[in-house]
N, C-alpha and C positions, 0 to 999 in steps of 0.2 A: 282724821284731824283736819280742821278747817285751815284753809290757806293762810289766813291771818295769823293763826297760832304757829304754823310751820315757819313762817317768816321770822318769828322771834328766836328761832334756833340758828338763823343764818348769819355768818360773817360775810357780808356783801363785799365781794373781792374784785380788785383790779390790780394785777401784778405784772402785766405785760411790759416788756422792756421799753416800748415807745410811749408809755402812758404820759399824757400831758396833764397840766393842772386843770384845764377845762374838763377833761374826762374824769379826773379825780373828784373835782367839785360836783359833777353830776352823780357820781357814786355816793358821795356824802349826802347830797340832797335826797336821793332816792332812799338811802338807808334811813335817814331821819323820817321821811314821809311814811315808809312802810314798816318802821319800827323794828328793824333788824337788830340782832344782838350786838353787832359792831360793823365797822368798815375796815377791811384789811387792805392796806395800801403799801407802796414802797416807802422805805425809811426816809428817803430824801424829801418826801412830802408830809411827814408826820407833823412837824411844827406848824406849817401852814394850815394843815387840816385841823389840828387841835385848836388853833386860833379861830378858824372858820366856824367850827361847830359849837364853840363856847360851852363845852360841857354837856351838850345835848345828846352826844353819841360817843360811845367808847371807840377809840382809835387803836387798831391792831396793826402791827407790822411784822416783817419777817427778818430773821437773823441767819447768817450763813446760807443764804438762799440763792439758788435752789440746790446746790451740790453738796453742801455740808462739810466740805473739807478745809475750811479756814482753820487756823489754829484756835485753841480755846481762848487765848488772850484776845484775839481779834473779835471773837464772838461775844466775849464779855464786854469789851469796849463798845461794840455795836449796840448791845443791850442797854448799857448805861446811857449812851448817847440818845437812843430812842426814848428811854424813860424821861430823860432830861428835857426832851423836845415835846413831851406830852403823850406818849404812848400809854395806853391802859392795859394792853395785852401784847404778848410776845409769842410768835410762832417760830421756833428754831428748828433747823435741820441737823440731824445727827451726822456724825462721821461714819458713813456706811462702810468704808474700808476698815475702820477699827472694829466694827461688828463682825465683818468677814474674818478679820485676824484674831477674833475672840479677845479683844482688849476691853473686857467688860468693866474693869475698874476705871479705866480712862474715860469710857463713855459715861459711867455714873458720875464721876467727878466733874466732867464737863457740864452735864445737866445740872448738877448741884450748884456749881459756880454761877451758871447763868440764872438759875432760879434765885439765888441769893442777890444777884445784880438786879433782879426784877423788883426787889424791895416790897414784896407783898402783892405785887400785881400778878395776873394770870399768866402762866407759862404753858404753852402747848408744844409738845415734842413731836416733830414730823419724822417718821421712820421710813418713809418711801417703801410701802409694802410690796409694790410691784417688783422690787429688786431683791426681795428677801425670801428665804425658805420659811416654811411654817415654823420650824424650830427657832429660826432667828426672830420671827415676829413674837413668839412666846417669850423668848429671852428678853426682848426689848420691853415687853409688858412688865416683866419683873424688874428690869433696871429703872424704868421710868417710875415705877411705884416706889422703889427704894430711894430714888433721888429726890422725891417729894414734889414733882411737877403736878400741876392740876389736871392736865390733859395729855393724852397720847393721840396723835393725829396720823391718819393713813398716808397722806400724799402731798406733794408739792403742786401737782397738776402739770408739772413740766417734764416728767419722765415718761416711761413707756405706757403707763396706765394709771387710772385714778382709783377711787374707792370702790370696793366691792362689798356686797352684803356679807359674804363669807368672812372677809377680813374684819368687819365690824363685829360680827358675832364672835369670832375668835378672840379679838382684843377685849371685848366686854367680859368674856369668860375668864381671861387670865390677868387682867389688871387688878390692882387692889381696890378695896371698897371706896376709897377716897379719890380715885383717879377716874376722870371722865373721858369719853371717846369723841373725837371729832372726825367726821368723814369729809373728805375733800377730793376734788378732781372728778369731772365727768358727771356731776349730779345735774341732770337736765330736765327733770319733771317733778311735779309735786307728788306724784305717785311713788317715785323712787325715794324722794325725800321722806315721805311718810313711812316707808318701809325701813329706811335707815334709822329713823327715830324709834320705830317699834323694836328694832333689834338692839337698841341701846345707845345710839349716838345722841349726844346732848348738844353738839354743834355741827353745823354743816357749812363747809366752805364752798361758795358758789356765787356766780353773778346771774345765772340764768333764771332763777326763780323770780327775782324782781323784774327782769325783762319780760317774763311771761305775764306777770301781773300788769305791767305797764301797757301791754298789748291786748289785754283781755277786756271784754265789754264792761266788766265791773271794776275797772282799774281804780276808780275813785271811790268806790263804795266803802264806807266806814273809815275813810282816811281824811 
């Protein structure tokens, strides 16, 4: 797949704790120039970002990030606030402790409530695969499918590891037909991105691919 096509799968991401507006604005400019799927940024910048892009780019933000152990009520509030500020897509982190405790109904209910708060916008559910057993990953595929979210996502990028080919393959095999897979964390080359897409990922969370394009000889070609 050509690089330009791969970039259409990318949520161009900046979620570091010290991110400034100047850095966020650069992410937005680059995302619009290279026609990525969205820009994924901290919630505190969503309104400013939405105003800045004037509808030219979907704005994605994160909820319960990166640890996932906020209460459901807090996550629902965060989601409604983000939507009110102009977010088009929401990436939420599950309560991993609940999964370890086998509180499956609570997990499904939380995802369902957040999905309802999205008001028809895209919800991606981050399960932090590096902290889970294979059985737990499969269980989360079932729960995310039942709860009605649009995507299941591998990782926050803030834990012990990011996306792996094996995890994407596993998730694609076990989610329902209507659920898509997002790979995120550690995607550092177009070859890796191409392989994730081949294995079934329909979104990629990364900032590195755009950086590679900006530094390549054909940075301006076709844009």
